DOSE-581400 format. One record per residue (C-alpha): residue number from 1; residue in one letter; x, z, y. Coordinates in steps of 0.1 Angstrom, whole numbers, plus 5000, padded with zeros to 4 digits. Layout:
  pos  code    c1    c3    c2
  NUM     A     X     Z     Y
...
REM end
This chain:
  pos  code    c1    c3    c2
    1     M  5000  5000  5000
    2     A  5012  4992  5035
    3     I  5025  5022  5055
    4     K  5000  5017  5083
    5     E  4972  5019  5058
    6     F  4984  5050  5040
    7     L  4959  5079  5039
    8     D  4965  5112  5023
    9     N  4934  5119  5001
   10     S  4939  5157  5004
   11     L  4928  5154  5041
   12     F  4893  5143  5031
   13     T  4877  5173  5013
   14     D  4845  5180  5032
   15     P  4814  5160  5044
   16     R  4826  5156  5079
   17     S  4860  5142  5069
   18     A  4843  5119  5044
   19     R  4823  5104  5073
   20     D  4856  5099  5092
   21     L  4870  5081  5062
   22     Y  4839  5059  5060
   23     G  4842  5050  5097
   24     N  4878  5041  5091
   25     S  4868  5018  5062
   26     V  4844  5000  5084
   27     R  4870  4995  5111
   28     Q  4895  4982  5085
   29     A  4869  4958  5072
   30     L  4865  4944  5107
   31     D  4902  4942  5113
   32     F  4914  4908  5125
   33     N  4949  4893  5122
   34     V  4954  4862  5143
   35     Y  4983  4851  5120
   36     G  4965  4857  5087
   37     R  4991  4852  5058
   38     K  5011  4826  5078
   39     T  5049  4829  5074
   40     M  5062  4794  5083
   41     F  5064  4783  5120
   42     Q  5078  4756  5142
   43     A  5106  4768  5165
   44     I  5130  4754  5190
   45     V  5167  4759  5186
   46     L  5182  4779  5215
   47     T  5219  4781  5205
   48     R  5242  4759  5185
   49     P  5247  4771  5149
   50     V  5275  4796  5142
   51     F  5290  4797  5107
   52     L  5288  4832  5093
   53     A  5322  4829  5078
   54     D  5337  4824  5112
   55     V  5318  4855  5125
   56     A  5333  4875  5097
   57     E  5367  4864  5107
   58     G  5364  4875  5143
   59     D  5347  4845  5161
   60     D  5317  4864  5171
   61     S  5306  4843  5201
   62     L  5269  4836  5199
   63     F  5273  4804  5218
   64     G  5306  4792  5203
   65     Y  5311  4767  5175
   66     A  5341  4775  5154
   67     T  5354  4749  5129
   68     R  5382  4766  5111
   69     D  5386  4759  5073
   70     T  5363  4729  5074
   71     G  5359  4726  5037
   72     K  5344  4761  5033
   73     L  5308  4767  5021
   74     T  5290  4791  5043
   75     K  5256  4799  5058
   76     F  5250  4794  5095
   77     S  5228  4811  5120
   78     F  5213  4803  5154
   79     K  5189  4818  5179
   80     G  5154  4802  5180
   81     R  5120  4806  5197
   82     I  5088  4800  5179
   83     I  5067  4776  5199
   84     E  5037  4772  5176
   85     G  5007  4790  5191
   86     P  5000  4818  5188
   87     S  5037  4825  5190
   88     P  5052  4859  5180
   89     H  5076  4853  5208
   90     E  5049  4849  5234
   91     Y  5059  4882  5250
   92     L  5094  4868  5259
   93     P  5099  4844  5288
   94     N  5108  4810  5276
   95     P  5145  4803  5283
   96     C  5139  4766  5282
   97     N  5118  4770  5313
   98     A  5146  4788  5332
   99     R  5166  4771  5358
  100     G  5202  4785  5363
  101     T  5227  4771  5387
  102     T  5249  4801  5395
  103     A  5271  4820  5370
  104     E  5248  4851  5374
  105     E  5216  4830  5367
  106     K  5232  4814  5336
  107     A  5242  4848  5324
  108     K  5206  4860  5327
  109     I  5194  4830  5306
  110     R  5220  4839  5279
  111     R  5208  4875  5278
  112     L  5172  4862  5274
  113     V  5183  4840  5245
  114     T  5198  4870  5227
  115     L  5164  4887  5227
  116     H  5151  4860  5203
  117     T  5151  4859  5165
  118     T  5184  4850  5147
  119     F  5176  4824  5120
  120     I  5199  4821  5090
  121     S  5201  4791  5068
  122     S  5186  4795  5034
  123     D  5216  4780  5016
  124     D  5253  4774  5021
  125     Y  5265  4743  5040
  126     T  5299  4726  5041
  127     K  5314  4732  5075
  128     S  5324  4695  5079
  129     D  5287  4685  5076
  130     N  5271  4675  5109
  131     Y  5236  4677  5095
  132     L  5229  4708  5115
  133     P  5203  4717  5141
  134     Q  5213  4712  5177
  135     V  5200  4730  5209
  136     G  5166  4716  5216
  137     D  5158  4705  5181
  138     L  5125  4715  5166
  139     V  5128  4732  5132
  140     W  5108  4748  5105
  141     V  5115  4785  5101
  142     E  5101  4814  5080
  143     L  5095  4850  5090
  144     K  5090  4880  5068
  145     K  5059  4901  5072
  146     N  5065  4938  5080
  147     V  5042  4967  5084
  148     F  5027  4957  5117
  149     S  5034  4920  5122
  150     Y  5067  4901  5115
  151     D  5104  4909  5114
  152     L  5116  4893  5146
  153     Q  5152  4903  5143
  154     F  5160  4879  5115
  155     G  5143  4849  5099
  156     T  5151  4819  5077
  157     F  5159  4784  5087
  158     I  5141  4759  5065
  159     S  5147  4724  5078
  160     V  5150  4702  5109
  161     K  5116  4690  5120
  162     D  5125  4669  5150
  163     N  5160  4659  5159
  164     R  5156  4658  5197
  165     T  5193  4651  5204
  166     N  5184  4614  5199
  167     V  5158  4616  5227
  168     E  5166  4609  5264
  169     S  5170  4642  5282
  170     D  5142  4653  5305
  171     E  5147  4684  5327
  172     S  5109  4687  5332
  173     D  5102  4688  5294
  174     A  5103  4725  5283
  175     L  5109  4713  5247
  176     D  5140  4694  5257
  177     C  5157  4726  5267
  178     E  5180  4706  5289
  179     S  5185  4735  5313
  180     L  5195  4758  5284
  181     K  5222  4732  5274
  182     N  5234  4733  5310
  183     A  5236  4770  5309
  184     F  5260  4769  5279
  185     R  5279  4738  5288
  186     N  5310  4755  5302
  187     I  5313  4779  5273
  188     S  5340  4770  5248
  189     G  5326  4749  5220
  190     A  5290  4750  5233
  191     S  5265  4722  5228
  192     S  5264  4692  5252
  193     T  5235  4669  5259
  194     R  5249  4641  5238
  195     R  5266  4641  5204
  196     S  5303  4633  5205
  197     S  5311  4596  5209
  198     R  5338  4600  5182
  199     G  5331  4588  5148
  200     T  5337  4608  5116
  201     I  5355  4601  5084
  202     T  5334  4618  5057
  203     G  5305  4607  5036
  204     G  5312  4570  5038
  205     R  5308  4570  5076
  206     Y  5328  4547  5098
  207     V  5358  4562  5116
  208     E  5350  4550  5152
  209     P  5317  4543  5169
  210     L  5307  4507  5169
  211     S  5313  4489  5202
  212     G  5286  4472  5224
  213     T  5249  4473  5219
  214     G  5250  4458  5184
  215     R  5220  4439  5172
  216     G  5196  4455  5196
  217     S  5161  4469  5190
  218     A  5136  4451  5168
  219     P  5109  4432  5188
  220     Y  5082  4459  5185
  221     A  5063  4452  5217
  222     G  5034  4429  5210
  223     A  5049  4416  5178
  224     G  5028  4437  5155
  225     H  4998  4437  5178
  226     S  4997  4475  5175
  227     A  4967  4495  5189
  228     Y  4990  4524  5196
  229     T  5018  4527  5222
  230     P  5047  4550  5215
  231     T  5052  4579  5240
  232     S  5089  4574  5238
  233     T  5114  4550  5221
  234     W  5151  4556  5215
  235     T  5174  4529  5201
  236     A  5209  4535  5187
  237     H  5238  4519  5207
  238     V  5213  4509  5234
  239     S  5198  4543  5246
  240     S  5230  4561  5239
  241     T  5262  4562  5218
  242     S  5255  4568  5182
  243     T  5277  4577  5152
  244     R  5248  4576  5127
  245     D  5238  4540  5129
  246     D  5258  4511  5114
  247     Y  5244  4478  5123
  248     N  5271  4460  5103
  249     F  5258  4476  5070
  250     K  5294  4485  5058
  251     S  5288  4522  5052
  252     G  5274  4542  5023
  253     K  5248  4523  5003
  254     C  5239  4499  5030
  255     P  5259  4470  5016
  256     N  5234  4469  4986
  257     A  5206  4460  5010
  258     L  5224  4428  5019
  259     T  5225  4416  4983
  260     G  5193  4431  4968
  261     Y  5156  4425  4969
  262     Y  5154  4429  5007
  263     K  5185  4407  5015
  264     T  5165  4381  5034
  265     L  5152  4406  5060
  266     P  5166  4405  5095
  267     V  5188  4435  5106
  268     Y  5186  4455  5138
  269     N  5198  4488  5153
  270     T  5177  4519  5143
  271     S  5150  4528  5168
  272     F  5129  4560  5169
  273     L  5093  4555  5181
  274     K  5073  4587  5188
  275     Y  5035  4588  5189
  276     S  5010  4613  5201
  277     R  4994  4634  5173
  278     S  4960  4620  5182
  279     D  4971  4584  5179
  280     F  4989  4590  5147
  281     A  4960  4608  5131
  282     K  4938  4578  5140
  283     A  4963  4554  5125
  284     V  4966  4575  5093
  285     A  4928  4577  5089
  286     A  4925  4539  5093
  287     A  4953  4531  5069
  288     G  4941  4556  5043
  289     A  4905  4546  5044
  290     P  4907  4522  5014
  291     Y  4921  4548  4991
  292     D  4907  4579  4974
  293     V  4911  4614  4988
  294     A  4940  4623  4965
  295     V  4961  4593  4976
  296     Q  4954  4600  5013
  297     A  4963  4637  5010
  298     A  4994  4630  4990
  299     A  5006  4604  5016
  300     F  4999  4629  5044
  301     V  5019  4657  5030
  302     I  5049  4635  5022
  303     I  5049  4621  5057
  304     S  5048  4657  5069
  305     I  5079  4667  5050
  306     E  5098  4635  5055
  307     Q  5090  4627  5092
  308     G  5065  4653  5104
  309     N  5073  4651  5141
  310     Y  5054  4619  5149
  311     S  5088  4603  5157
  312     F  5096  4575  5131
  313     P  5127  4554  5126
  314     N  5116  4519  5128
  315     N  5079  4529  5123
  316     N  5090  4540  5088
  317     V  5069  4571  5082
  318     A  5085  4585  5051
  319     G  5121  4572  5046
  320     I  5113  4540  5026
  321     Q  5147  4526  5017
  322     T  5158  4490  5011
  323     D  5192  4496  4993
  324     G  5174  4499  4959
  325     G  5148  4478  4942
  326     Q  5113  4468  4950
  327     F  5086  4496  4954
  328     R  5056  4492  4931
  329     G  5025  4483  4951
  330     A  5044  4467  4980
  331     T  5060  4433  4983
  332     L  5088  4418  5004
  333     S  5062  4405  5030
  334     D  5052  4441  5037
  335     V  5086  4449  5053
  336     D  5096  4433  5086
  337     F  5133  4442  5089
  338     Q  5159  4468  5079
  339     T  5185  4491  5095
  340     C  5214  4513  5083
  341     Y  5213  4549  5093
  342     N  5229  4582  5081
  343     D  5202  4604  5066
  344     G  5223  4635  5069
  345     S  5242  4632  5037
  346     Q  5251  4595  5035
  347     F  5244  4561  5051
  348     R  5212  4544  5036
  349     A  5194  4512  5044
  350     F  5158  4518  5056
  351     A  5128  4496  5059
  352     G  5115  4487  5094
  353     F  5080  4477  5106
  354     L  5070  4461  5139
  355     S  5039  4484  5142
  356     I  5029  4518  5130
  357     E  4999  4502  5113
  358     R  5022  4481  5091
  359     G  5044  4510  5084
  360     L  5015  4532  5073
  361     S  4998  4504  5054
  362     T  5030  4497  5033
  363     F  5035  4535  5026
  364     F  4999  4539  5014
  365     K  5004  4509  4991
  366     I  5035  4526  4976
  367     I  5018  4560  4972
  368     N  4989  4543  4955
  369     G  5013  4526  4932
  370     K  5029  4559  4923
  371     F  4996  4571  4909
  372     T  4996  4542  4884
  373     S  5032  4547  4874
  374     A  5053  4578  4879
  375     W  5024  4601  4889
  376     S  4999  4586  4864
  377     G  4976  4614  4852
  378     R  4991  4639  4877
  379     S  4968  4635  4906
  380     P  4969  4667  4928
  381     P  4936  4687  4926
  382     V  4919  4681  4960
  383     D  4890  4703  4950
  384     G  4912  4733  4939
  385     T  4932  4758  4960
  386     N  4958  4747  4985
  387     Q  4986  4762  4963
  388     E  4974  4743  4933
  389     F  4976  4711  4953
  390     G  5010  4721  4967
  391     D  5025  4729  4933
  392     Q  5014  4696  4917
  393     M  5026  4676  4947
  394     A  5060  4694  4946
  395     D  5063  4682  4910
  396     N  5054  4647  4920
  397     Y  5077  4647  4950
  398     Y  5107  4656  4928
  399     Q  5096  4632  4901
  400     G  5090  4601  4920
  401     W  5100  4603  4957
  402     N  5128  4626  4968
  403     I  5147  4628  4935
  404     I  5137  4610  4903
  405     T  5141  4640  4880
  406     S  5136  4642  4842
  407     N  5114  4670  4829
  408     D  5144  4691  4820
  409     E  5159  4685  4855
  410     L  5126  4695  4871
  411     T  5124  4727  4850
  412     S  5159  4736  4862
  413     L  5151  4728  4897
  414     K  5120  4751  4896
  415     T  5138  4780  4879
  416     S  5173  4779  4894
  417     G  5169  4757  4925
  418     E  5193  4730  4914
  419     F  5204  4708  4885
  420     I  5236  4688  4876
  421     R  5235  4651  4869
  422     N  5267  4632  4862
  423     G  5287  4659  4878
  424     I  5267  4659  4910
  425     R  5247  4689  4921
  426     Y  5212  4683  4933
  427     P  5196  4687  4957
  428     R  5224  4674  4978
  429     R  5239  4696  5005
  430     A  5217  4682  5034
  431     E  5186  4686  5013
  432     R  5190  4722  5000
  433     S  5170  4738  5027
  434     Y  5140  4726  5007
  435     N  5139  4740  4972
  436     W  5109  4735  4949
  437     N  5092  4767  4960
  438     T  5094  4761  4997
  439     T  5083  4725  4991
  440     A  5053  4736  4972
  441     N  5043  4761  4999
  442     F  5049  4736  5026
  443     F  5027  4710  5009
  444     A  5000  4737  5005
  445     T  5001  4744  5042
  446     M  5000  4707  5051
  447     F  4970  4701  5027
  448     E  4951  4727  5047
  449     R  4959  4708  5078
  450     F  4948  4676  5062
  451     K  4915  4691  5053
  452     T  4911  4704  5088
  453     D  4918  4670  5103
  454     N  4895  4652  5079
  455     P  4865  4674  5072
  456     T  4843  4645  5062
  457     L  4864  4639  5031
  458     F  4856  4673  5016
REM end
């Protein structure tokens, strides 16, 4: 029993105290908790990650970014603010709204940041990996319930939801947190508004950034006759310097795309197109209308975990790749072009679409095809509980989308959180923040949102 609900039964031994106990039971029955059983929230990153191994060795600056012993596996931590309303951080002023120009004002902003929750990664990361949240990124985090509400001292980082470092800075946008980056800019190792223009030498990446504007953006405007206009568009090598886009298709698995099923497709730089939630909901409803509820719900939760921030690379809503074979249910004519981009662990070739409608239409065809192949007889129960749906979709996700696991590998993934295949440990480093349990819980949460957005289907 929770501490706040503990009652000593030796205190209730006469009729009067019994009436008091009855009154208390009525009040408890009418008790309301605005958060319910919710533990997962969206948050904005306030400080650049600090590797815990460095802190243990003496580099204890909250705003620093030590890189000693780059091969070491270690957890990292950062300060974050929950932005999803109602927010447990509502009582604290939002440091992203603060404006500091003098040293004293910037110091006040930094003190305000320290009052927020420290989020720690759920698994170890290699310190040479750049797949880490940056200041201003939107992330999924988890809080632990305590006696009265939540533990706001420490929480768990789950995954990056929206990588906003690839979005043009806007001082008027509180979610951009540009003023916070400015407050930390002169601190040794602190985050800047742009990623380094230097290339990297790990994970099959090119050594130096590619020169010029490359192949440019795909001809989105008007070409797909889209009914929806992006609220913002960012294109690698055009909007800013990028070390994650290889328009020459020489890195990672991208060369396969130039010789495989999709080899005849044109090639462009990667663009991120962001849509309003209302427009995207309309587009999803229209694309899903021809399919049954299970297909629509499955597509929605996968989009949510793959690209749930309404900002899509090349209008590709779920990371459809072109460096492999053909997807069941879709044909070559369903894809308009392809790009090469680093997904956080390696360079992959990704499908591109001239409109969000074409991107969604192709994705629904692929998901519908899954139910006649890899997911045959494994339709998630849309008339059961949210968790039953989430558990089945987590199995489907790891046996037909994220990783194509065998039954034995799936069992190992569910029990130990990983499996070994050909000497390689899965999930790969950049994917480990989502294990089977957190994926199942996330899908359950997103299924509830799908039902809320589509009440006529239930």
